[in-house]
N, C-alpha and C positions, 0 to 999 in steps of 0.2 A: 508359303511358309517353308516348304522343303528346299526350294531354290535359295531362299534367303539363308537358311542354315548351311547349305553347301558352300555358298559364297563366303560366309563368315569363317567356316572351317578352312577354306582354301587360303585365306589371308589371316593366318593365326596370329602373327605378330601385331598386325594393325588392329585386329579384333581385341586381342589381349590388352593392347595399349589403351584402346577406347574404353574397354570395360574397367580397367584400373583407374582411368581418368574420372569416369562417372562415380566409381566407388569412393575415390578420395574426395570428390566434390560433395557427394551426398553425405559421407561420413563426417566431413568437416561441417557441413550445414547442420546436421543433427546435433553434433556435439556443441557447436557454436550457439545454435538456437537454445539448447538446454542450458548452457551457461548463462546466456542472456536472460532466459526466462527466470532462472533461479535468482540471479543477481538483481534483475529488475523487480521481481516480486518482493525480495527482501528489502531492497532500497525503498521501493514505493510504500511498503508497509510502514517503514519508519517515517518517510516523508509525509504520507497521508495523515500521520498522527502527530506531526510537528506543529506546535502552536495551535492545536485544535481545541482550545478551551478558553473560556472567558467568564467573567462575572457580570451580572446585570443588577443595577441598583438605581434608586431614585434619589437624587440629592435633595436635601431638605430645603423647603421654602417656608419660612417661618410664618408667612401670612396664611398658608393653606394647610400645612401639615398638622396632624393630631398631636396632642400633648405628649404622647408616648415617644415621639420622635427624639426628644431630648429632655433631660430632667433639669440639670443645672450646668451651664457653661460647658465644661470639659466632658462631663459624663453624658451618655446617651448612645443611641444607635449610630454607628459609623460604617462607612464603606469607602475604600480607596482613600482613607485619611480624612474624609469630610463627613459631617453629619448627614444621615440619610433617613428617609421615611419608610414606613411599613407599607406593605401591599398584601392582598389576600394570597394564601398559598395555592389557591386554584390556578393562579397564573403558572405556577411551576409545572403542574400536570399538563397544562395546555402547551407550554414550551416543549415539554418532553415528547409531545405528539407531532412536532414539526418534523418533516421528512429529513431535513438537514441536521437534526439534533440526534445524537446517540444516547445521551443521558442528561437529566436535569435534576437538581436537588435543592431543597430550601436550606438557607443558612441564616443564623442569627449572629450578628457581630455587634457586641456591646462594649463600650468603654466605661471603665470604673475607676474610682479613686480609692486607693487602699486606706482604710481607717487608721492604720498605725503610723505610716510615714507620708501619706498623701500622694504616693507615686501613682501614676496612671498606668493601667494595663487593660488589655482587651480579652474578652472571653468570646469564643466562637462555638456555637452549637451546630453540629452537623449530624446527618443520618449515616451511621456506620455501615448500613446495608447498601448504600449507594456508592459502590466502589469506583465506578468510572468517573463520575463528575467530581466526587470528593477527592479521589486520589490524584487528579491532575490539576485541580484548582486550589486545593486546600492542603491536605496532608495525606500520606499513604503509609501502609505498613512498611514499605521499603525505606521510609525516612526514619524509622526507629533507630536510635543510637543507644538506648538503654531501656530495658523493660519490654513491654509488649504494646500492641496497638489496641484501641478500643474495639470491642466486638459487639455485634448486634445483640441487644438484650442487656448490655451492661448498664449499670446505674450507680451513681455516687462515685464515679471515677473520672479522672482527667488525664490529659496529656499536656506536658509543658514544652514550649518551644525551648530549644537548647540554650540560647542566649539568655532568655528570661530565667531558666532554671539555674544557670550558673550565677547570674546576678543575685538571685535570692538564696543561693546555697542549698538548692533542693535537688533530689535525685529520685529515681524510681523506688517506690516503697515508702516514701515519706507521705505526709498529709499536708493539705493546704486548706485554709479557711477562706471562703468567699461568701460575702453577704450573710455571715453568721452560720454557714453550713460547712462542716468539715468533709473534705473529699479526699479520696485516695489517689496518689500519683502512680499510675500504672506504667507510664512510659515517658521517655524524653524523645522528642522528634526534632529533626533538622530538615525542614521541607525545602530549604533553599528559597529561590525567588518564586513565589506563587501569587496569583491575583488576590486570593482570600487568605490572609495570614492573621493569626491571633497569638497572644502570649499563652493563653490557656484554651485547650480544646476539650470539649465534653459532648456527650450525647445531646441531641436537639431538645428532647423533653426535659432534661436536667437544666439546660440553659434557659428554657422557657420558664421553668418553675422559679429559678433564681431571679431572673429578670422581673417576673411578675411580683416578686416580694418587694420590689422597689418602685415600679412604675404604676401609675393609675391613669386611665383605666387599664385593666389587664390586657395583655396581648392574647388574642385568640385566633387560631388558624391564620397566622400572619408570619411573614418573614421580611427581612430588609435586604437580603441578597439572594440571587439565584445563581447557583453554580452550574455551568453548562459545559458539556463535552460534545464537540461537533463530530459528525460522522466522518468527515475527511477535510483536509486543509483547503481543498478547492471549493468547499461548500461553506467556509467560515463566514464569508460576507452574506451569503444567503441566510444563514442562521441568525446572524446579528440583525439583519433587516427584519426577519420574522419577529424577533423579540422586541425590537423597537416599535414595530407596528402594533404590538399587542399591549404593552404597558405604557400608559401616558407618562411622558417626561423621563423615561428611562435612559440611563447612560450605560455603556459597556466598557470594560477594561480587559485588554487582552495583550498578546504578544504580536509584534509585527512579523515574526519569523514565518508565519503561515503563508505569507505571500510568495517569498522565494521558494518555499517548500513545494507549494502547488505548481509553480512554474517548472521546477526541476523534475517533478514526477511526470509532467506532460512531456518534457524533453527526453526523458529516459525511454518512454514508450516509442517516441518517434525515432530515436537513434537506433533502437533495437530492430525496428521494422526496416529501416534504411539499410543497415548492415546486412541483414538477411537477403534483401533484394540485390545488393551488390554481389554477394557470393553466388546467388542464383544466376545473375547475368554473366558473371565471369565463367561459370561452368557451361552455360549455354554457348558463349563465344568460343570456348575451346572445342566443344563438341562440333559446332558448326564448321570450324576450320578443318577438323579431322575428316568430317564427312565430305567436304568440298575436295579435299586432297584425294580421298578415295575415289570419288567420281571422276576426277581428272585423270587418275591413273588407269581407270577402266573405260576410257572413251572408246577404245577399239572393241572391247567386249560388248559394250552397249550398242555400238554400231552393228555388230553381227546379230545381236538379238533383235534389233529393229528390222534388219534386213530379212530375217527369216520369219517375220510376221508379228513380233511383239508390238502391241499398241503402246501409246503414250501412258495410258492408265496402268498397264502392266509394269512398265518401267518405274513409274512413280510409286506404285505399291511395293515393288521389290526394294527400292531404296528406303522407303519409310519402314518396312518390316525389319530390314537390317539395322537401321538406326534404333528402332524401338526395342528390338531384342537386346542389343548391346546396352542400352540405357537401363532396361529392366534388370538385366544381370548385374550391371554395375550398381544399380540402386539397392538390390538385395544384399550384395556384398558390402556396400557402404553402410547399410543399416546394421548388419551383423558386426562390422568393425566398430561402429559407434556404440552399440549396446555393450560390446566387450570392453571398450575403453572406459565408459562411464561406470561400469561395474567393478573393473579391476583397479583403475587409477582414481586418485582422489580429485576428480575433475568436477563432478556434479553430485551434490548430496541431495537425496530425496528424504522427505520427512513423512511421518505418518505410517500406517500399516503397510505391509508389503504389497498388498493388492492395489492400494491407492498410490503407492510409490511407483509401481510399474506403469500405471495408466499414462502419465505424462510422457514417459519414454516411448511407449508403444505408439502414442499419438504422433509424437515427433517423427518416429521412424516411418509411420504410414504416410505422413505428409512429405517426408523426404523421398520416399519411393514414388509417390504420385508426381512430385516435381521432376524427378529424374525421367519418368516416362514422358511427361509433357515436354521436357527439354529435348528428349530424343526425337519426338515428333517434330518439334520446331527446328532442331538442328538438321533433320533429314529433309525437311520441306523444301528449302531453297535448292540444295543439291539435286533433289528429285526433279524439281521443275527444270533445272538446267539440263539434266540428263534427258528429260522428255523432249526438250526443244532441239536436241541434237539431230541433225540430218544424217542418216546412215552413211551417205557418201563421204561427208566431211569427217565423220568419226573414223571411218575405215582408212582414210588417207593419212591420219595422224598415228602412225605406228611407231 
């Protein structure tokens, strides 16, 4: 160790250049890895939730479906624009237990004919406490354009789809009569394109009560649509397959965007790893070149050391120690530079409590320091072997 420190001190400029090179490489790697980690996490969070929702329903088969599936022609239970049949709500809880499913919720979608002007409209009964599945497939609080959203425990209230509300000249605060019951309009929503859309949204129990005032036999513990939110876009097909294997004759309606989203999320992870490897290999190549140059410059010195009795193992250890010390010093300096950069400059934003925010940065710094040390050993290995193979006579002749 003492000899290695003396040699590094004797060649201050080369040692300083090597240390700065390691520092820049490690600092760049830590900052780059931090940026990649943050951007990949943010992008993948969005990509994993892109298109991760669908509805499941059973189209009507008039030879086998119960009488409650449809009452007369245009009226009845519908899904995806076609008449649909009912199935037990037990299926919903079973679907929610699938590992690929994040949330599942029952939905009643019923088409009615208005008694005044015979226009057709749909009512959709949902569970306001099921925010995940309802919010992505049906409607959400963020879709409110006037008034408020339906809350858990609300009764006798409805939300109107914006286009339907404008067509009927209704607004938040008005009332609407459905099947002889007067309901308060608490909000107007514009959900955009969703798999489960209705003109009038109301709590599931209210929808069930209204529908049971019209159909016989009454609906009990049944639904005609399941709203499903999937855990991640790359598990969408797994979730759909699980639902199809559970409910006989079921169909699903979803968005095709989950397929490219899952593909891009996978590519993001692969690109981040590849770029980090490229930076590490570049740093290793530069270090190796510097160490080789140092050994070539010191051929005469190495020859003298071997002539006075240094063994090959002593020479190898000397070169490796010099390289490792420079790499460690550079790694520490690079980590300090990286930490300062991400704290002072708006390069990498951490979220959450201070302790949790510091953890990723410290982990990246520790990883950078370890890589610098390994790079130092690797960069010193080949020059050390070259130095060990030198014959004292040949080395001393090259002055």
